[in-house]
TIKEFI-672380 format. One line per field, with one value per residue (C-alpha): residue number from 1; z, x, y. Coordinates in nm, 3 decimals, always signed. Last residue first. Layout:
i [NUM | ...]
w [Z | ...]
u [X | ...]
v [Y | ...]
REM end
This chain:
i [153 | 152 | 151 | 150 | 149 | 148 | 147 | 146 | 145 | 144 | 143 | 142 | 141 | 140 | 139 | 138 | 137 | 136 | 135 | 134 | 133 | 132 | 131 | 130 | 129 | 128 | 127 | 126 | 125 | 124 | 123 | 122 | 121 | 120 | 119 | 118 | 117 | 116 | 115 | 114 | 113 | 112 | 111 | 110 | 109 | 108 | 107 | 106 | 105 | 104 | 103 | 102 | 101 | 100 | 99 | 98 | 97 | 96 | 95 | 94 | 93 | 92 | 91 | 90 | 89 | 88 | 87 | 86 | 85 | 84 | 83 | 82 | 81 | 80 | 79 | 78 | 77 | 76 | 75 | 74 | 73 | 72 | 71 | 70 | 69 | 68 | 67 | 66 | 65 | 64 | 63 | 62 | 61 | 60 | 59 | 58 | 57 | 56 | 55 | 54 | 53 | 52 | 51 | 50 | 49 | 48 | 47 | 46 | 45 | 44 | 43 | 42 | 41 | 40 | 39 | 38 | 37 | 36 | 35 | 34 | 33 | 32 | 31 | 30 | 29 | 28 | 27 | 26 | 25 | 24 | 23 | 22 | 21 | 20 | 19 | 18 | 17 | 16 | 15 | 14 | 13 | 12 | 11 | 10 | 9 | 8 | 7 | 6 | 5 | 4 | 3 | 2 | 1]
w [+1.522 | +1.717 | +1.488 | +1.643 | +2.001 | +1.955 | +1.734 | +1.979 | +2.268 | +2.097 | +2.022 | +2.380 | +2.515 | +2.241 | +2.303 | +2.516 | +2.368 | +2.006 | +1.867 | +2.067 | +2.110 | +1.731 | +1.668 | +1.968 | +1.867 | +2.099 | +2.383 | +2.458 | +2.816 | +2.914 | +2.757 | +2.482 | +2.486 | +2.746 | +2.733 | +2.524 | +2.396 | +2.035 | +2.000 | +1.648 | +1.508 | +1.426 | +1.456 | +1.230 | +1.271 | +1.014 | +0.799 | +0.818 | +0.524 | +0.208 | +0.355 | +0.636 | +0.990 | +1.186 | +1.390 | +1.365 | +1.666 | +1.934 | +1.955 | +2.113 | +2.426 | +2.445 | +2.819 | +2.888 | +2.998 | +2.725 | +2.544 | +2.533 | +2.343 | +2.103 | +1.785 | +1.556 | +1.571 | +1.532 | +1.208 | +1.068 | +1.142 | +0.986 | +0.660 | +0.846 | +0.682 | +1.012 | +1.024 | +1.058 | +0.788 | +0.760 | +0.502 | +0.427 | +0.227 | -0.033 | -0.347 | -0.146 | +0.044 | +0.205 | +0.560 | +0.594 | +0.877 | +0.895 | +1.129 | +1.013 | +1.314 | +1.552 | +1.377 | +1.314 | +1.688 | +1.746 | +2.008 | +2.047 | +2.102 | +2.028 | +2.304 | +2.350 | +1.978 | +1.973 | +2.207 | +1.989 | +1.671 | +1.806 | +1.898 | +1.574 | +1.371 | +1.542 | +1.515 | +1.130 | +1.083 | +1.275 | +1.086 | +0.745 | +0.872 | +0.944 | +0.644 | +0.389 | +0.472 | +0.749 | +0.549 | +0.245 | +0.446 | +0.605 | +0.268 | +0.102 | +0.408 | +0.357 | -0.005 | +0.038 | +0.320 | +0.084 | -0.199 | +0.062 | +0.167 | +0.137 | +0.162 | -0.112 | -0.001]
u [+1.380 | +1.683 | +1.946 | +1.943 | +1.962 | +2.226 | +2.431 | +2.378 | +2.481 | +2.790 | +2.888 | +2.814 | +3.046 | +3.315 | +3.318 | +3.626 | +3.843 | +3.802 | +3.606 | +3.736 | +4.061 | +4.119 | +4.043 | +4.228 | +4.546 | +4.745 | +4.533 | +4.333 | +4.195 | +4.319 | +4.572 | +4.746 | +5.050 | +5.018 | +4.860 | +4.941 | +5.305 | +5.195 | +5.466 | +5.585 | +5.772 | +6.136 | +6.207 | +6.459 | +6.820 | +6.934 | +7.215 | +7.589 | +7.768 | +7.657 | +7.682 | +7.470 | +7.511 | +7.301 | +7.135 | +6.765 | +6.555 | +6.374 | +6.095 | +5.844 | +5.690 | +5.354 | +5.404 | +5.445 | +5.127 | +5.180 | +5.506 | +5.562 | +5.217 | +5.377 | +5.230 | +5.007 | +4.687 | +4.895 | +5.058 | +4.719 | +4.548 | +4.823 | +4.645 | +4.319 | +4.038 | +3.941 | +3.790 | +3.467 | +3.394 | +3.087 | +3.039 | +2.725 | +2.666 | +2.917 | +2.804 | +2.859 | +2.601 | +2.730 | +2.783 | +2.990 | +3.146 | +3.360 | +3.604 | +3.777 | +3.644 | +3.830 | +4.163 | +4.126 | +4.022 | +4.337 | +4.469 | +4.229 | +4.366 | +4.111 | +4.020 | +3.665 | +3.616 | +3.706 | +3.413 | +3.186 | +3.295 | +3.255 | +2.913 | +2.828 | +2.994 | +2.798 | +2.476 | +2.541 | +2.623 | +2.307 | +2.086 | +2.223 | +2.194 | +1.816 | +1.736 | +1.872 | +2.009 | +1.774 | +1.469 | +1.562 | +1.566 | +1.242 | +1.090 | +1.217 | +1.108 | +0.765 | +0.743 | +0.884 | +0.618 | +0.342 | +0.449 | +0.471 | +0.103 | -0.027 | +0.203 | +0.154 | +0.000]
v [+2.480 | +2.580 | +2.754 | +3.104 | +2.993 | +2.741 | +2.983 | +3.272 | +3.068 | +2.940 | +3.309 | +3.415 | +3.155 | +3.235 | +3.613 | +3.651 | +3.374 | +3.286 | +3.586 | +3.878 | +3.716 | +3.689 | +4.071 | +4.183 | +3.998 | +4.245 | +4.365 | +4.697 | +4.742 | +5.089 | +5.127 | +4.949 | +5.182 | +5.460 | +5.810 | +6.106 | +6.153 | +6.058 | +5.795 | +5.717 | +5.996 | +5.954 | +6.321 | +6.491 | +6.583 | +6.838 | +6.721 | +6.679 | +6.511 | +6.334 | +5.995 | +6.108 | +6.217 | +6.459 | +6.149 | +6.082 | +6.212 | +6.020 | +5.767 | +6.021 | +5.877 | +5.690 | +5.603 | +5.238 | +5.039 | +4.769 | +4.813 | +4.447 | +4.417 | +4.162 | +4.338 | +4.127 | +4.321 | +4.642 | +4.517 | +4.385 | +4.722 | +4.950 | +5.028 | +5.091 | +4.878 | +4.692 | +4.346 | +4.131 | +3.881 | +3.638 | +3.390 | +3.210 | +2.872 | +2.696 | +2.880 | +3.207 | +3.426 | +3.722 | +3.868 | +4.187 | +4.367 | +4.678 | +4.847 | +5.160 | +5.366 | +5.144 | +5.199 | +5.558 | +5.644 | +5.858 | +5.625 | +5.345 | +4.988 | +4.737 | +4.509 | +4.633 | +4.654 | +4.268 | +4.188 | +4.383 | +4.210 | +3.870 | +3.945 | +4.131 | +3.866 | +3.577 | +3.760 | +3.801 | +3.449 | +3.337 | +3.567 | +3.450 | +3.068 | +3.127 | +3.328 | +3.065 | +2.741 | +2.663 | +2.820 | +2.644 | +2.308 | +2.359 | +2.464 | +2.138 | +1.936 | +2.068 | +1.982 | +1.642 | +1.584 | +1.716 | +1.488 | +1.206 | +1.254 | +0.887 | +0.599 | +0.323 | +0.002]
REM end
């Protein structure tokens, strides 16, 4: 005896899978990016605010599913992210002056630049690898909870 209602079951399953693969996953990825980004922002060093104000997030659909990105567009973002943090807590002093020697004879010394002279490096709560730590350390419990909450049927 053939089973009745199989067409309706297939149709309902197809709709369910489309919902899971579409809006549910998009919402979940967006929430994960928002949560991890919030935690990363709390650890991001702020001197002139250029780095923190260069942040971006994107959620896009690809052939494989959904991709979320969170990052900073400031040219020096990767360098700051990868720093050791050994200057943490030390004053942002000027790095000094160049010598007055050159292969062409004496020259006027110039400032190296660097420190702004305001505050301390990595203060008050900033840390190296702020982006990774925001997603993988500090925000991990909230991210897991968001995934479970968002993907529950």
